N, CA and C of each residue as an Amber inpcrd file, in Angstrom:
protein
   360
  72.5670000 119.3110000 188.7570000  73.2990000 121.2070000 187.4250000
  74.8520000 121.3600000 187.4760000  75.2390000 120.4470000 188.4970000
  76.9050000 120.0570000 188.0490000  77.2160000 119.8170000 186.8520000
  77.0990000 118.5300000 187.0090000  76.9590000 117.2510000 185.0810000
  76.3520000 118.0880000 183.9720000  75.0680000 119.1530000 184.2250000
  74.6620000 119.9040000 183.2360000  75.9220000 120.5410000 182.5580000
  76.1260000 121.3230000 183.7740000  77.4270000 123.0270000 183.5630000
  78.4130000 122.0600000 182.6620000  78.2590000 120.6300000 183.3620000
  80.0750000 120.5390000 182.4590000  79.4980000 120.0960000 181.0830000
  78.8380000 119.2650000 180.8420000  78.4820000 118.7150000 179.4930000
  78.2430000 120.1220000 178.7040000  77.1030000 121.1220000 178.9650000
  77.3150000 122.1510000 178.2860000  78.5230000 122.8000000 177.7050000
  79.7420000 122.8640000 178.5260000  80.9760000 123.0490000 178.8310000
  81.3530000 122.3220000 177.3240000  81.5180000 121.6460000 177.8500000
  82.5550000 119.8390000 176.9890000  81.6280000 120.4710000 175.6480000
  80.5290000 120.5360000 175.1540000  80.1330000 120.4870000 174.1860000
  80.0510000 121.6640000 173.2300000  80.0050000 122.9260000 174.5700000
  80.0870000 124.0330000 173.0490000  81.9910000 124.0970000 172.8040000
  82.8170000 123.2970000 173.6660000  84.1590000 123.0010000 173.4570000
  84.7960000 121.9520000 171.7170000  83.1100000 121.6690000 172.3970000
  83.3660000 120.8690000 170.3780000  83.7670000 119.0260000 170.4510000
  83.8960000 118.5330000 172.4910000  84.6690000 118.1350000 172.6490000
  83.3950000 116.5450000 172.5340000  84.2360000 115.3820000 172.6350000
  83.6780000 114.2880000 172.1000000  82.8800000 113.7750000 173.0230000
  82.1140000 112.7440000 172.7100000  80.6520000 112.0000000 173.5100000
  81.4080000 111.9590000 175.0310000  82.8840000 110.8660000 174.4000000
  83.4720000 109.9090000 175.6290000  84.1750000 111.2530000 176.4720000
  84.7170000 111.8530000 175.5460000  85.3230000 113.1630000 177.0280000
  84.3190000 113.7730000 178.0110000  82.9630000 114.7800000 177.1950000
  81.7460000 114.4390000 177.6450000  81.4840000 113.5530000 178.7500000
  81.1260000 113.2500000 178.9480000  80.3990000 111.5740000 179.5500000
  81.3000000 111.3190000 180.8650000  83.2400000 111.1940000 180.3730000
  84.0530000 111.6920000 181.7440000  84.2150000 112.6260000 182.2980000
  84.1500000 113.4330000 181.9220000  84.1740000 114.5780000 181.9930000
  82.6060000 114.7630000 183.0010000  81.9310000 114.7470000 182.4870000
  80.8730000 115.1910000 183.8890000  80.2440000 113.8500000 185.0200000
  81.7230000 112.7330000 185.1530000  81.2110000 111.3290000 185.8660000
  81.9020000 112.2760000 187.0150000  83.3150000 112.6840000 186.3100000
  85.0410000 113.2810000 187.2980000  83.7080000 114.7930000 188.6510000
  82.4260000 114.9060000 187.2150000  82.8070000 116.3300000 188.3230000
  81.5270000 115.8460000 189.1200000  81.1810000 114.9610000 189.1410000
  80.1720000 114.3820000 190.1820000  80.7520000 113.7300000 191.5350000
  81.9470000 112.9280000 190.9030000  82.4460000 111.8810000 192.0130000
  83.3680000 113.6260000 192.8480000  83.7570000 114.8460000 191.8760000
  84.3030000 115.8310000 193.4120000  83.6240000 115.7910000 194.0900000
  82.3520000 117.1150000 193.1430000  80.8470000 117.1630000 194.0790000
  80.1000000 116.1310000 194.9990000  80.4500000 115.1630000 194.9390000
  80.1640000 114.2420000 195.6970000  80.8360000 114.3530000 197.0440000
  82.6920000 114.2990000 196.7600000  83.2990000 113.7000000 198.4590000
  82.9780000 115.5330000 199.1100000  82.8860000 116.5880000 198.3330000
  82.0710000 117.3760000 199.0460000  81.7320000 118.1370000 199.6980000
  80.3700000 117.1400000 199.5740000  78.6650000 117.3300000 199.9810000
  79.3250000 115.9380000 200.8250000  79.5720000 115.1230000 200.8050000
  80.2160000 114.2080000 201.7930000  81.4400000 114.6580000 203.3230000
  82.0240000 115.0480000 202.6300000  83.6230000 115.8670000 203.5870000
  83.4360000 116.4840000 204.2110000  82.9450000 118.0090000 203.6000000
  83.5140000 119.1150000 203.4830000  82.2520000 119.8450000 204.0470000
  81.5590000 120.8240000 204.9530000  80.8350000 121.6330000 204.9550000
  79.9690000 123.2110000 204.6340000  79.0930000 123.6510000 205.2500000
  79.2140000 124.5620000 204.5000000  77.3890000 124.5600000 203.7690000
  76.5520000 125.6390000 203.5040000  75.8270000 125.7730000 202.7130000
  75.9260000 125.5270000 201.3840000  77.0820000 126.0450000 201.0520000
  77.2550000 126.3050000 199.3880000  78.6880000 125.8930000 198.9720000
  78.5750000 124.9790000 197.4730000  79.5930000 124.6640000 197.1400000
  80.0480000 125.5340000 195.8780000  80.9330000 125.2900000 195.4100000
  81.4270000 126.1110000 193.9300000  82.1200000 125.5650000 192.7920000
  81.9330000 125.4780000 191.5630000  81.7680000 124.7720000 190.2070000
  82.5890000 125.0950000 189.8750000  83.3360000 125.0320000 189.3300000
  84.4360000 125.6370000 187.6200000  84.8850000 124.3170000 187.0700000
  84.2910000 125.3950000 185.3540000  85.1020000 124.4930000 184.1600000
  85.3710000 125.1840000 183.5970000  87.3900000 124.4460000 183.2610000
  87.6750000 126.0160000 182.7230000  88.4980000 124.5850000 181.4780000
  89.1160000 125.1820000 180.5430000  89.7170000 125.2320000 179.4740000
  91.5950000 126.3820000 179.3820000  92.2550000 125.6830000 180.3530000
  92.9700000 125.9730000 180.7580000  94.3330000 126.4870000 179.4100000
  94.3560000 125.2340000 178.4130000  94.9490000 125.3500000 177.3230000
  93.6670000 123.5960000 176.4440000  94.2040000 124.3030000 175.0600000
  93.5370000 123.0470000 173.9850000  94.1150000 121.4580000 174.6230000
  94.5210000 121.1790000 175.2980000  95.0710000 119.7160000 175.2460000
  94.4650000 119.3110000 176.8870000  93.7040000 120.8090000 178.1330000
  93.0940000 119.8940000 179.0150000  92.1400000 120.6480000 179.3920000
  91.4110000 119.4380000 180.3710000  89.8310000 120.6890000 180.3110000
  90.1870000 120.6070000 182.2720000  90.3460000 121.5460000 182.3940000
  89.9380000 121.0990000 184.4030000  88.8570000 121.4440000 185.2230000
  88.6050000 120.4720000 186.0040000  87.2290000 120.8580000 186.9230000
  87.1610000 120.6180000 188.4520000  87.0040000 121.7660000 188.8460000
  87.7300000 122.2310000 189.9780000  85.6350000 122.0530000 191.2370000
  86.3080000 121.8250000 192.6690000  84.5590000 122.2410000 193.4200000
  85.4860000 122.8950000 194.9550000  85.2370000 124.2570000 194.7690000
  85.8640000 124.6700000 196.3660000  84.4900000 124.6030000 197.3430000
  85.1680000 123.6890000 198.2990000  83.9270000 123.9720000 199.5820000
  84.7950000 124.9510000 200.7150000  84.3750000 125.2160000 202.0660000
  84.4470000 125.4970000 202.6680000  85.0580000 124.9820000 204.5410000
  85.8030000 123.4830000 204.2460000  86.5990000 122.9190000 204.5790000
  87.8400000 122.2010000 204.2400000  88.3360000 123.6320000 204.7480000
  90.5990000 124.0960000 204.6100000  91.5770000 122.3610000 205.0210000
  90.3160000 122.2120000 205.9850000  90.8680000 120.8360000 206.9860000
  90.6420000 119.7030000 206.7710000  89.6480000 119.4500000 205.9040000
  89.5880000 118.0600000 205.7170000  89.8500000 117.6970000 204.4160000
  91.1050000 117.1740000 203.6420000  91.4790000 117.1490000 203.2580000
  91.7890000 115.6460000 201.8800000  91.4980000 115.2770000 200.7910000
  91.3150000 114.7760000 200.0580000  92.6110000 113.2910000 200.5730000
  92.3560000 111.9850000 200.7260000  93.0260000 111.4670000 200.1190000
  92.8650000 110.4740000 199.4870000  93.4790000 109.8100000 198.4730000
  93.0110000 108.5120000 198.3040000  93.2580000 106.8860000 198.7180000
  91.9010000 106.5940000 199.0510000  92.3170000 104.8960000 199.9680000
  91.2970000 104.3280000 198.7450000  91.8460000 103.1340000 198.6710000
  91.5130000 101.7400000 197.9260000  90.8760000 100.5880000 198.9050000
  89.8660000 101.4390000 198.6140000  88.2870000 100.1600000 199.4510000
  88.3430000  98.8180000 199.3780000  87.9760000  97.7200000 200.4350000
  88.6380000  96.8010000 199.8150000  86.2810000  96.5520000 199.0400000
  86.5540000  95.0910000 199.2410000  85.5510000  94.6280000 198.2520000
  84.2090000  94.6300000 198.4690000  84.2130000  94.5580000 200.2240000
  82.5750000  94.3200000 200.9330000  82.7530000  96.4330000 201.7280000
  83.1850000  96.6080000 201.0220000  82.8420000  98.7720000 201.5610000
  81.9920000  98.5550000 200.3430000  81.1410000  99.5990000 200.6670000
  79.8990000 100.1330000 200.1550000  80.0140000 101.8720000 199.2140000
  81.1710000 102.0210000 199.4190000  81.2270000 103.6500000 199.7120000
  83.1160000 103.4660000 199.5390000  83.6660000 105.0290000 199.2380000
  84.4130000 104.9980000 199.0480000  85.7180000 105.2010000 197.8660000
  84.9340000 104.9740000 196.8440000  85.5930000 105.2190000 195.9410000
  85.2280000 106.0540000 194.6230000  85.2630000 106.9490000 194.8940000
  84.7610000 108.8610000 194.2270000  86.6700000 108.8670000 193.5890000
  87.9060000 108.8560000 194.2430000  89.3450000 109.5080000 194.4100000
  90.1350000 108.1410000 193.4120000  89.3380000 107.4050000 193.7050000
  90.1820000 105.9400000 193.0180000  89.3540000 106.6560000 191.6170000
  88.1210000 106.0690000 191.2670000  87.4720000 106.7530000 189.8090000
  88.1550000 107.8500000 188.9500000  88.1400000 109.4570000 190.0020000
  89.7930000 110.3410000 189.4410000  90.7110000 109.9780000 189.0620000
  91.0400000 109.2230000 190.5000000  92.1000000 108.9390000 189.8630000
  92.7160000 108.4470000 187.9920000  91.4490000 107.0700000 188.0050000
  91.5630000 106.3890000 186.9220000  91.9310000 106.8950000 185.8900000
  90.7180000 108.0300000 185.7400000  89.8230000 109.4820000 184.5590000
  90.6580000 110.1510000 184.0660000  91.5400000 110.9600000 185.4460000
  92.2620000 111.9980000 184.9450000  93.9620000 111.8970000 184.7520000
  93.8250000 112.8210000 184.2840000  95.7160000 112.7770000 183.8050000
  96.5520000 113.4490000 185.2350000  95.7880000 114.2570000 186.3070000
  96.0060000 114.4160000 187.4580000  95.1730000 115.1960000 188.3860000
  95.2300000 114.8880000 189.2470000  94.1050000 115.4890000 190.5430000
  94.6790000 115.7870000 191.8760000  94.5370000 117.1380000 192.3690000
  94.4700000 117.8960000 193.6940000  94.0420000 118.3860000 194.4900000
  94.3410000 118.9880000 195.3120000  93.8750000 120.4750000 196.2320000
  94.6480000 121.5650000 196.2260000  94.5590000 122.2060000 196.5810000
  94.6800000 124.0810000 196.3030000  93.7000000 124.0290000 198.0400000
  94.5590000 124.6520000 199.3300000  94.1080000 125.6930000 200.2470000
  93.5400000 127.1530000 199.7410000  92.6010000 127.8120000 199.8560000
  92.1550000 129.2910000 199.5740000  92.6850000 129.6520000 200.9450000
  93.2180000 130.9220000 200.3420000  93.4790000 132.2110000 201.3860000
  94.8060000 131.8780000 202.1500000  94.8160000 133.2260000 203.1900000
  95.8630000 133.2630000 204.2380000  96.2500000 131.8000000 204.5400000
  98.0120000 131.2300000 204.0770000  98.5350000 129.8410000 204.4300000
  98.4570000 130.1090000 205.9460000  97.7760000 130.8180000 206.8180000
  97.7730000 130.5130000 208.1180000  96.4400000 131.0990000 208.9580000
  95.1320000 130.3370000 207.6380000  94.1000000 130.5020000 208.2900000
  93.2870000 130.5020000 207.1300000  93.3040000 129.6780000 206.4160000
  92.6690000 129.1280000 205.4170000  91.0610000 129.2840000 205.1040000
  90.4400000 129.8880000 204.5880000  88.8520000 129.6850000 204.6660000
  88.4220000 128.0910000 202.9950000  88.8510000 127.7710000 203.0520000
  88.6400000 126.8890000 202.2560000  88.9710000 126.1940000 201.2390000
  88.7490000 125.1450000 200.6020000  90.0630000 124.6140000 199.3730000
  88.8940000 124.4230000 198.1160000  89.9130000 124.1500000 197.3710000
  88.9460000 123.4220000 195.9250000  90.3390000 122.0400000 195.1260000
  89.5450000 121.0710000 195.4870000  89.7910000 119.5550000 194.2430000
  88.8510000 119.8980000 193.6760000  90.6610000 119.7940000 192.6960000
  90.7010000 119.7520000 191.2670000  91.0720000 119.1630000 190.5920000
  90.7770000 118.3870000 189.2450000  90.9990000 116.9700000 188.0320000
  91.0580000 117.6080000 186.1910000  92.2950000 117.3810000 186.5070000
  92.3430000 117.5970000 184.9840000  92.3720000 116.0180000 184.1800000
  91.6350000 116.2730000 183.1710000  91.7630000 115.6090000 182.0100000
  92.2420000 116.1670000 180.8990000  92.9100000 114.7510000 179.8640000
  94.1930000 115.3360000 178.5220000  92.6170000 115.1740000 177.5980000
  92.7010000 115.9560000 176.6030000  91.8270000 116.2260000 175.8080000
  92.5730000 115.1610000 174.8820000  92.1780000 113.9550000 174.6600000
  92.6930000 112.7140000 173.0010000  92.2970000 113.9530000 172.2280000
  93.4850000 113.0210000 170.8280000  92.9430000 113.5290000 169.0510000
  92.3950000 113.5670000 168.8490000  91.5870000 113.8670000 168.3050000
  90.3410000 113.7580000 167.6790000  89.7390000 114.8200000 167.8810000
  89.0760000 115.4200000 169.3890000  89.0320000 116.3570000 169.8540000
  88.8900000 117.6580000 169.9670000  89.0700000 118.6020000 169.0960000
  88.7890000 120.0710000 168.1180000  90.1820000 121.2120000 169.9960000
């Protein structure tokens, strides 16, 4: 469903198939990390276009203390490449804790992709 949401937004914005495929891959990796490392019965996905030159993808979860960190996996490791892919495919990525600083209730992990020349 997350992939379909991103594809629908990118197609609506008239972005290229390459950009649409990249955005779909990034949201799947963000979502996979939330499912694997956070907790709670649900997550929230946002797809935004804060400017003509950017697409912002985010997944909100309820685990404010389980922060993402870039790990370079060894060749024999079976997993752990999600953030490496996000790092390679996005202009920038990060997270924001949500709620009061003393007691946050969740976090938003996000990635921003640059809209390439030729995309509207």
